[in-house]
C-alpha positions in Angstrom: 14.7 -20.0 0.3 11.8 -18.6 -1.8 12.9 -15.3 -3.3 9.6 -13.8 -2.0 10.8 -14.4 1.5 14.3 -13.0 0.9 13.1 -9.9 -0.9 10.3 -9.1 1.6 12.9 -9.3 4.4 15.2 -6.9 2.5 12.2 -4.5 1.9 11.2 -4.6 5.5 14.8 -3.8 6.6 14.9 -1.0 4.1 11.6 0.4 5.4 13.0 0.5 9.0 16.3 2.0 7.8 14.5 4.7 5.7 12.3 5.4 8.7 15.3 6.0 11.0 14.6 3.0 13.1 17.2 0.5 11.8 19.3 0.8 15.0 16.6 0.1 17.6 17.2 -3.3 19.2 16.3 -5.4 22.2 13.1 -5.4 24.2 12.2 -1.9 23.2 11.7 -3.1 19.6 8.0 -3.4 19.9 7.4 -3.5 16.1 4.7 -5.7 14.5 4.9 -7.4 11.1 1.8 -8.0 9.0 2.8 -9.6 5.7 1.1 -11.2 2.7 2.8 -13.6 0.3 1.9 -15.1 -3.1 2.0 -18.7 -4.0 5.6 -20.1 -3.9 6.3 -20.9 -7.6 9.9 -21.4 -6.5 8.8 -24.3 -4.2 6.5 -25.8 -6.8 8.9 -25.6 -9.8 12.4 -26.0 -8.2 12.5 -27.3 -4.7 9.7 -29.8 -4.2 10.4 -31.7 -7.5 14.0 -32.1 -6.4 13.5 -32.7 -2.7 14.9 -36.2 -3.0 17.9 -35.3 -5.1 18.7 -32.4 -2.7 18.2 -34.7 0.3 16.0 -32.1 2.0 14.0 -33.0 5.1 10.4 -31.7 5.1 11.1 -29.0 7.7 13.9 -27.6 5.5 12.0 -26.9 2.4 8.8 -26.0 4.2 10.4 -23.4 6.5 12.2 -21.7 3.7 9.3 -21.5 1.3 5.9 -21.8 2.9 4.0 -18.4 3.3 3.1 -19.2 6.9 6.7 -18.4 7.9 7.1 -15.1 6.1 6.2 -12.6 8.9 7.8 -14.6 11.7 11.1 -14.9 9.8 11.2 -11.1 9.4 10.5 -10.7 13.1 13.3 -13.2 14.0 15.9 -11.8 11.6 15.2 -8.1 12.6 14.6 -8.8 16.3 11.0 -7.4 16.2 9.0 -8.0 19.4 5.4 -7.1 18.2 2.8 -9.4 16.6 4.0 -11.2 13.5 1.1 -12.4 11.3 0.9 -13.7 7.7 -2.3 -12.5 6.1 -3.9 -14.3 3.2 -7.1 -13.0 1.5 -6.1 -13.4 -2.1 -5.9 -10.0 -4.0 -6.8 -8.0 -1.0 -4.1 -9.6 1.3 -1.6 -6.7 1.6 -4.3 -4.1 2.2 -6.0 -6.3 4.8 -2.5 -6.6 6.3 -2.4 -2.7 6.5 -5.8 -2.7 8.1 -4.8 -5.3 10.7 -1.6 -3.4 11.4 -3.6 -0.2 12.1 -6.0 -2.0 14.4 -3.0 -3.6 16.3 -1.5 -0.1 16.7 -4.8 1.3 18.0 -5.0 -1.6 20.6 -1.5 -0.9 21.8 -0.1 -4.3 20.8 2.9 -2.6 19.2 4.5 0.8 18.9 5.1 0.6 15.2 4.2 -1.9 12.5 5.5 -3.1 9.1 2.8 -4.0 6.7 2.9 -5.1 3.0 2.9 -7.9 0.6 5.0 -9.7 -2.0 4.2 -11.7 -5.1 7.0 -12.8 -7.4 7.2 -15.5 -10.1 10.7 -15.1 -11.4 10.3 -17.7 -14.1 7.0 -16.5 -15.6 7.4 -16.6 -19.4 3.8 -16.1 -20.6 0.3 -17.5 -20.5 -2.5 -18.8 -22.7 -5.7 -16.6 -22.5 -9.1 -18.1 -22.6 -12.2 -16.5 -24.1 -14.1 -14.8 -21.2 -11.3 -15.5 -18.8 -9.5 -13.0 -16.4 -6.3 -12.9 -18.4 -5.9 -10.4 -21.3 -5.7 -11.8 -24.8 -3.7 -8.7 -25.9 -1.3 -8.8 -23.0 -2.2 -5.3 -21.7 -4.2 -4.4 -18.6 -6.5 -1.4 -19.4 -8.6 -0.6 -16.3 -12.0 1.0 -17.1 -11.2 1.2 -20.8 -13.6 0.3 -23.5 -10.9 -1.9 -25.1 -10.2 -3.8 -21.9 -10.2 -7.6 -22.2 -8.6 -8.7 -19.0 -5.7 -8.3 -16.7 -2.0 -9.2 -16.8 0.2 -10.6 -14.0 3.1 -8.7 -12.5 5.7 -9.3 -9.9 6.5 -6.9 -7.1 6.5 -6.0 -3.4 6.1 -3.1 -1.0 6.3 -2.5 2.7 5.1 0.6 4.7 6.1 1.6 8.2 3.1 2.6 10.3 3.1 4.5 13.6 0.4 6.2 15.7 0.1 9.9 14.6 0.7 11.4 18.1 3.8 9.4 18.6 5.1 10.3 15.1 4.6 14.0 15.8 6.3 13.7 19.2 9.3 11.9 17.7 9.7 14.3 14.8 9.1 11.7 12.1 8.6 12.6 8.5 4.9 11.7 7.7 4.1 10.8 4.2 0.4 10.2 4.8 -2.2 9.5 7.4 -4.6 6.6 7.3 -7.8 7.9 8.8 -9.9 4.8 8.6 -10.3 1.3 7.1 -12.9 -1.5 6.9 -13.1 -5.1 5.8 -16.1 -7.2 4.9 -17.2 -10.1 2.7 -20.0 -10.6 0.2 -21.1 -14.0 1.5 -23.4 -15.6 -1.1 -24.7 -12.2 -2.4 -23.0 -12.6 -5.9 -23.4 -14.7 -9.0 -20.4 -17.0 -8.3 -17.5 -17.5 -5.8 -15.0 -15.4 -7.9 -17.5 -12.7 -9.0 -17.5 -9.3 -7.3 -20.6 -7.8 -5.7 -21.9 -4.3 -6.1 -23.7 -4.3 -2.8 -20.8 -5.7 -0.8 -18.3 -3.3 -2.2 -20.5 -0.3 -1.7 -21.1 -1.4 1.9 -17.4 -1.7 2.8 -16.7 1.7 1.2 -19.4 3.3 3.4 -18.0 1.5 6.4 -14.5 2.9 5.7 -15.9 6.4 5.2 -17.7 6.1 8.5 -14.6 4.8 10.3 -12.6 7.8 9.0 -15.3 10.3 9.9 -15.4 12.0 6.6 -17.9 13.1 4.0 -18.0 11.3 0.7 -18.0 14.7 -1.0 -14.4 15.3 0.1 -13.0 12.3 -1.8 -11.0 13.6 -4.7 -9.2 10.5 -5.9 -10.0 6.8 -5.8 -7.2 4.3 -6.4 -9.3 1.3 -7.5 -8.7 -2.4 -7.8 -9.2 -2.0 -11.5 -8.3 -5.4 -13.0 -9.4 -4.5 -16.5 -12.0 -7.3 -16.7 -15.3 -6.8 -18.4 -17.2 -8.0 -15.3 -15.1 -6.6 -12.5 -14.6 -3.0 -13.6 -18.3 -2.0 -14.2 -19.2 -3.7 -10.9 -16.5 -1.7 -9.0 -17.7 1.7 -10.6 -21.3 0.9 -9.8 -20.3 0.3 -6.1 -18.5 3.6 -6.0 -21.5 5.3 -7.6 -23.7 4.0 -4.8 -21.3 4.8 -2.0 -20.2 8.3 -3.3 -23.2 9.2 -5.4 -25.1 11.0 -2.6 -22.4 13.7 -2.5 -22.4 14.3 -6.3 -24.4 17.5 -6.0 -22.2 19.1 -3.2 -18.8 18.1 -4.6 -16.4 21.0 -5.0 -13.9 19.0 -7.2 -14.4 16.0 -9.5 -13.6 12.6 -8.1 -11.0 10.9 -10.3 -10.5 7.2 -10.7 -7.2 5.4 -11.3 -5.6 1.9 -11.1 -1.9 1.1 -10.9 -2.4 -2.2 -12.6 -2.3 -0.4 -16.0 1.4 0.4 -15.2 2.7 -2.7 -13.4 0.1 -5.4 -13.9 -1.8 -7.4 -11.2 0.5 -8.0 -8.3 -1.9 -10.5 -6.7 -1.3 -10.4 -2.9 0.8 -7.2 -3.2 -1.8 -5.4 -5.3 -3.4 -3.5 -2.5 -0.2 -2.0 -0.9 1.0 -1.1 -4.4 -2.1 1.0 -4.9 -1.6 2.5 -1.4 1.9 3.6 -2.3 0.8 5.1 -5.6 -1.9 7.1 -3.8 0.6 8.5 -1.3 2.9 9.5 -4.2 0.0 11.2 -6.0 -0.7 13.2 -2.9 2.9 14.1 -2.3 3.5 15.2 -5.9 0.2 16.8 -6.4 -0.3 15.0 -9.7 -2.6 12.1 -10.6 -0.9 9.9 -13.3 -3.3 8.7 -16.0 -4.0 5.0 -16.6 -1.4 3.8 -19.1 -2.6 3.0 -22.6 -6.2 4.2 -22.0 -8.1 5.2 -25.1 -11.7 5.8 -24.0 -13.7 4.9 -20.8 -16.2 2.1 -20.7 -19.4 3.1 -22.5 -22.1 4.3 -20.2 -19.7 4.2 -17.3 -21.6 5.0 -14.1 -20.0 7.9 -12.2 -19.2 10.2 -10.2 -15.7 8.7 -10.5 -14.4 9.3 -14.0 -11.2 7.6 -15.3 -8.3 10.1 -15.6 -7.3 10.5 -19.2 -3.8 11.7 -20.3 -2.1 14.1 -19.8 -1.6 13.9 -16.0 -3.8 16.2 -14.1 -3.3 18.2 -10.8 -4.7 16.6 -7.7 -8.2 17.9 -7.0 -8.2 20.6 -4.3 -4.5 20.5 -3.7 -2.4 23.6 -3.6 0.6 22.3 -5.3 2.6 25.5 -4.7 2.8 25.2 -0.9 2.2 21.5 -0.4 -0.9 22.2 1.8 -3.7 19.7 2.7 -5.3 17.8 -0.1 -8.7 16.2 -0.5 -8.5 12.7 0.9 -8.4 9.7 -1.5 -9.2 6.1 -0.9 -7.4 3.1 -2.2 -8.4 -0.5 -1.9 -8.0 -4.0 -3.2 -11.5 -5.3 -2.6 -12.8 -5.7 0.1 -10.6 -3.2 2.0 -10.8 0.6 1.4 -8.1 2.8 3.0 -8.2 6.5 3.6 -5.1 8.7 3.3 -4.4 12.3 4.0 -1.1 14.2 3.4 -0.2 17.1 5.7 2.6 19.6 5.4 6.1 18.3 6.1 7.1 18.8 9.7 10.6 20.0 9.0 12.6 21.1 6.0 15.6 18.9 5.2 19.0 20.5 6.0 21.8 20.9 3.5 23.9 17.7 3.7 27.6 17.4 2.9 28.9 13.9 2.2 31.7 12.7 4.5 33.8 9.6 4.7 33.1 8.1 8.1 36.1 7.0 10.0 34.3 6.4 13.3 30.8 6.9 14.7 31.6 10.3 16.3 32.2 11.7 12.8 28.6 11.1 11.7 26.7 13.1 14.2 23.7 15.1 12.8 22.3 18.4 14.0 18.5 18.5 14.3 16.7 21.1 12.2 14.8 23.8 14.0 11.3 22.6 14.8 8.3 24.1 12.9 4.7 24.2 14.3 2.4 21.5 13.1 -0.9 22.6 11.6 -4.0 22.2 13.8 -5.8 18.9 13.7 -9.6 18.4 13.9 -10.6 16.5 17.0 -11.7 12.9 17.0 -9.5 11.6 14.3 -8.6 7.9 14.6 -5.3 8.1 12.7 -2.2 6.1 12.0 0.7 7.6 10.1 2.7 6.1 7.3 6.0 7.8 7.3 9.7 8.0 8.2 11.8 9.4 10.9 13.9 12.5 10.2 17.0 10.8 8.8 19.1 13.9 9.6 17.9 14.0 13.2 18.8 10.4 14.2 21.0 8.4 11.8 19.5 4.9 11.5 22.9 3.2 11.4 26.2 4.6 12.7 28.5 6.0 9.9 25.8 5.5 7.2 24.5 9.0 6.5 26.2 12.4 5.9 26.2 15.3 8.4 24.8 18.8 7.8 27.3 21.3 6.5 
């Protein structure tokens, strides 16, 4: 089996366990799977060349390695009864998967959804860069930096558990962030070549996402960008942001900061979008925007309002870090899919836990924490939450977790 399939299955199981839904089985398990997968280097380098030696029938090596079977295998292994789709749109795959998962939840096709992506080449040893190519000659990805000369590849995966906001509040789930809107489009022929980005197309989809979220561009405090560190892509991306967010420049209360996780972990291909989404949620929760790694100076004459965050790390714009209150909403995308997130207050404080050795299920009962009122919500929000169930309220697996003292 392709390691991408195995690790994505493990990550999906971990997401359900961490969310407190690892013990829900049977027909009530209306959970969808929206997954993205990179090319199977394991199949190309190891399995297919030895298919005769290993005496493998076609269905054996195809079912265990082809990306078409990623989502449905997770649904089969974990007994998930919602839609199971493998989404492939190159670098934007995992964020398009999140978009499709949100739409499926809004249509009532499932009660919860797992969404994410994986891209792993376990045997990558290096590359040969070409002048003017996408790969960095120096081996470093420097998004929006004057010294940027291309991107570098990375391996990784991430899965988020999504649920309608009203249901999450009713069930007492821990909510890490709320996705208020999303959008997907395509440039068509409005660009210089097939692989080149388009200013007009990216600006259009950002505006569509803002409209879907029902928010003003002036409230955007942080943008987690695609940011490949290429000399063509980064300026195009910033110009698109300037067009989409520029009208609010005169009314902005806080600066709009730009970042890209590729400077830390490289380009994760099909998993790049969800990696940026996870980073954005962490920035909201911690109230700190980490600077792009190894940045020296921004691209000369960089069109703004978004300005790359330089070291040291800065507080999140508009966030009251002392009380964990509402923050200005950021967006994160791997073109062409922007996502909008918002972090509310935690619904309940965690209780004090005392580890116990579980002899039988009855010794692992947990006492729910006293409920706290949820802050008022503006009307008309089309929201999906990305969060977890209160682990101390309902243990995901018998005898796994400690009980409150």
